[in-house]
C-alpha positions as CSV (number, residue, x, y, z in Angstrom):
1,M,-38.9,-36.0,9.1
2,L,-35.2,-36.7,9.7
3,N,-34.3,-35.1,6.4
4,K,-36.2,-31.9,7.4
5,S,-34.5,-31.8,10.8
6,L,-31.1,-32.2,9.2
7,R,-31.8,-29.3,6.9
8,I,-32.8,-27.1,9.8
9,V,-29.6,-28.0,11.7
10,I,-27.5,-27.2,8.6
11,L,-29.3,-24.0,8.1
12,F,-28.8,-23.0,11.8
13,L,-25.1,-23.9,11.6
14,G,-24.8,-21.9,8.4
15,L,-26.4,-18.8,10.0
16,L,-24.2,-19.2,13.1
17,V,-21.0,-19.4,11.1
18,T,-21.9,-16.4,8.9
19,S,-22.7,-14.3,12.0
20,L,-19.3,-14.9,13.6
21,P,-16.8,-12.0,13.2
22,L,-14.3,-12.6,10.4
23,R,-10.8,-12.8,11.7
24,V,-8.1,-12.1,9.2
25,S,-4.6,-12.9,10.5
26,A,-2.3,-10.1,9.4
27,A,1.3,-10.7,8.5
28,P,3.6,-10.1,11.5
29,A,4.8,-6.5,11.8
30,L,8.3,-5.8,10.7
31,D,10.8,-4.6,13.3
32,P,11.4,-1.0,12.3
33,E,15.0,-1.2,13.5
34,N,15.7,-4.1,11.1
35,T,13.7,-2.8,8.2
36,I,15.2,-0.7,5.3
37,Y,13.3,1.6,3.0
38,L,15.1,1.6,-0.4
39,D,13.5,4.4,-2.4
40,L,14.1,4.0,-6.2
41,P,12.8,6.3,-8.9
42,S,10.0,3.8,-9.6
43,G,8.9,3.3,-6.0
44,R,9.8,2.1,-2.5
45,V,11.3,-1.3,-1.8
46,V,10.9,-2.6,1.8
47,I,13.7,-4.8,3.0
48,Q,13.6,-7.0,6.1
49,M,17.1,-7.3,7.5
50,L,18.2,-10.7,9.0
51,P,20.3,-10.0,12.0
52,T,20.1,-13.6,13.2
53,L,21.9,-14.7,10.0
54,A,24.4,-11.8,9.6
55,P,24.6,-9.6,12.7
56,R,27.8,-7.7,11.7
57,H,26.6,-7.1,8.2
58,V,23.2,-5.9,9.3
59,L,24.9,-3.5,11.8
60,R,27.2,-2.2,9.1
61,I,24.4,-1.7,6.5
62,K,22.4,0.2,9.2
63,E,25.4,2.4,10.1
64,L,26.1,3.2,6.4
65,T,22.4,3.8,5.7
66,R,22.1,6.2,8.7
67,K,25.1,8.2,7.4
68,G,23.4,8.6,4.0
69,F,26.2,6.5,2.3
70,Y,23.8,4.8,-0.2
71,N,21.8,7.9,-1.2
72,G,22.4,8.6,-4.9
73,L,24.6,5.5,-5.5
74,S,24.0,3.7,-8.8
75,F,23.1,0.1,-9.6
76,H,26.4,-0.2,-11.5
77,R,26.1,-4.0,-12.3
78,V,22.8,-5.4,-13.4
79,I,22.5,-8.8,-15.0
80,P,18.9,-9.6,-16.1
81,G,17.5,-12.8,-14.6
82,F,20.3,-12.8,-12.0
83,M,20.9,-9.7,-9.9
84,A,21.3,-5.9,-9.5
85,Q,24.4,-4.7,-7.6
86,T,25.0,-1.3,-5.8
87,G,26.9,0.2,-2.9
88,D,30.0,1.4,-4.7
89,P,30.6,5.2,-4.4
90,L,32.9,5.0,-7.4
91,G,30.2,3.5,-9.5
92,D,32.4,0.9,-11.3
93,G,32.5,-2.0,-8.7
94,S,35.9,-1.1,-7.3
95,G,34.9,1.1,-4.4
96,G,33.5,0.7,-1.0
97,S,33.3,2.3,2.5
98,G,36.8,1.2,3.5
99,Q,35.8,-1.4,6.1
100,Q,35.8,-5.0,5.1
101,L,33.7,-7.5,7.1
102,Q,34.3,-11.1,8.1
103,S,32.0,-13.4,6.2
104,E,28.8,-14.6,7.8
105,F,27.8,-17.4,5.4
106,S,24.6,-19.3,6.1
107,R,22.4,-21.9,4.6
108,E,19.8,-19.2,3.7
109,P,19.1,-19.7,0.0
110,H,19.6,-17.0,-2.7
111,V,16.0,-16.7,-4.0
112,R,14.1,-13.9,-5.8
113,G,14.3,-10.9,-3.5
114,T,17.4,-12.0,-1.4
115,L,19.9,-9.3,-0.5
116,S,23.5,-10.5,-0.2
117,M,26.9,-8.9,0.1
118,A,29.1,-8.6,-3.0
119,R,32.8,-9.5,-2.4
120,A,36.0,-10.3,-4.2
121,S,37.6,-13.7,-4.2
122,D,38.6,-13.2,-0.6
123,R,35.7,-14.6,1.5
124,N,36.2,-11.7,4.0
125,S,36.3,-8.9,1.5
126,A,32.6,-7.7,1.6
127,D,32.4,-4.0,2.4
128,S,29.4,-1.8,1.3
129,Q,28.4,-3.4,-2.0
130,F,25.4,-5.6,-2.1
131,F,23.1,-7.2,-4.6
132,I,19.4,-8.1,-4.9
133,C,18.6,-11.4,-6.7
134,F,16.0,-11.3,-9.5
135,A,15.7,-15.1,-9.5
136,P,17.0,-18.1,-7.5
137,A,20.8,-18.4,-7.6
138,P,21.6,-21.6,-5.7
139,F,25.2,-21.5,-6.9
140,L,25.7,-18.6,-4.5
141,D,24.3,-20.4,-1.4
142,G,26.9,-20.6,1.4
143,Q,29.4,-18.5,-0.6
144,Y,28.0,-15.0,0.0
145,T,26.5,-13.3,3.2
146,V,22.7,-13.1,3.0
147,W,21.6,-10.2,5.2
148,G,18.0,-9.4,4.0
149,R,15.0,-10.0,1.8
150,V,12.6,-7.9,-0.1
151,V,9.2,-8.0,1.5
152,S,7.5,-5.6,-0.8
153,G,8.3,-3.5,-3.9
154,M,10.1,-6.2,-5.9
155,E,8.3,-4.9,-8.9
156,F,10.4,-1.7,-8.5
157,V,13.6,-3.8,-8.3
158,D,12.5,-5.4,-11.6
159,K,12.5,-1.8,-13.2
160,I,16.2,-1.2,-12.4
161,K,18.0,-0.5,-15.7
162,A,19.8,-3.6,-17.0
163,G,23.4,-3.7,-17.9
164,S,25.3,-5.0,-20.9
165,E,25.4,-8.7,-21.3
166,Y,28.8,-8.3,-23.1
167,N,30.4,-6.3,-20.2
168,N,29.5,-8.3,-17.1
169,G,26.4,-6.3,-16.5
170,A,28.0,-2.8,-16.6
171,V,25.2,-0.2,-16.9
172,T,25.3,3.0,-18.9
173,N,23.2,5.8,-17.3
174,P,22.3,3.5,-14.4
175,T,19.3,3.6,-12.0
176,K,20.3,5.4,-8.8
177,I,19.1,5.0,-5.3
178,V,17.0,8.0,-4.4
179,R,17.6,7.3,-0.7
180,M,17.9,4.5,1.7
181,R,16.7,4.7,5.3
182,V,16.2,2.5,8.4
183,A,12.4,2.4,9.0
184,R,12.8,3.4,12.7
185,D,14.3,6.8,11.5
186,V,11.4,7.6,9.2
187,K,8.9,10.0,10.7
188,P,5.2,9.0,10.1
């Protein structure tokens, strides 16, 4: 008798659970003012900017993006298994926007999909050039300003043309940015 009663209770609980509405928790929505759409020939990369880590760098990236500065620029230095670098209007790693930024180093790790500022040996020499990590690079942690992370489209970053392993990643006929926009500015 008890065995039959137990089966009825279990059956009732099973029916009750399966009749409840299914709640799927969605990922938190990205702030459109701090989201970048990086359109590459292979597809769109969505970047979440991190203003709490690097407020001055995020402001500058947004300012340059809104001016169209990055549109058409090449990924001039691409080292497979490490990173892809862009943001130089000269296309050889020696140019920038003309405005250097004070470093905003943090404990944020350089992992796959991290966006960080390129710089010279001077800690405060970051300008407009940045790179996207293909893989973890802990030796960069605390030495470069992390300002964003790829939240979708990393498969398109992986398709950026690789550079020469013999020439510090210099790329012949490089992949170019189609356009880069702040999500808030994109009309639905």
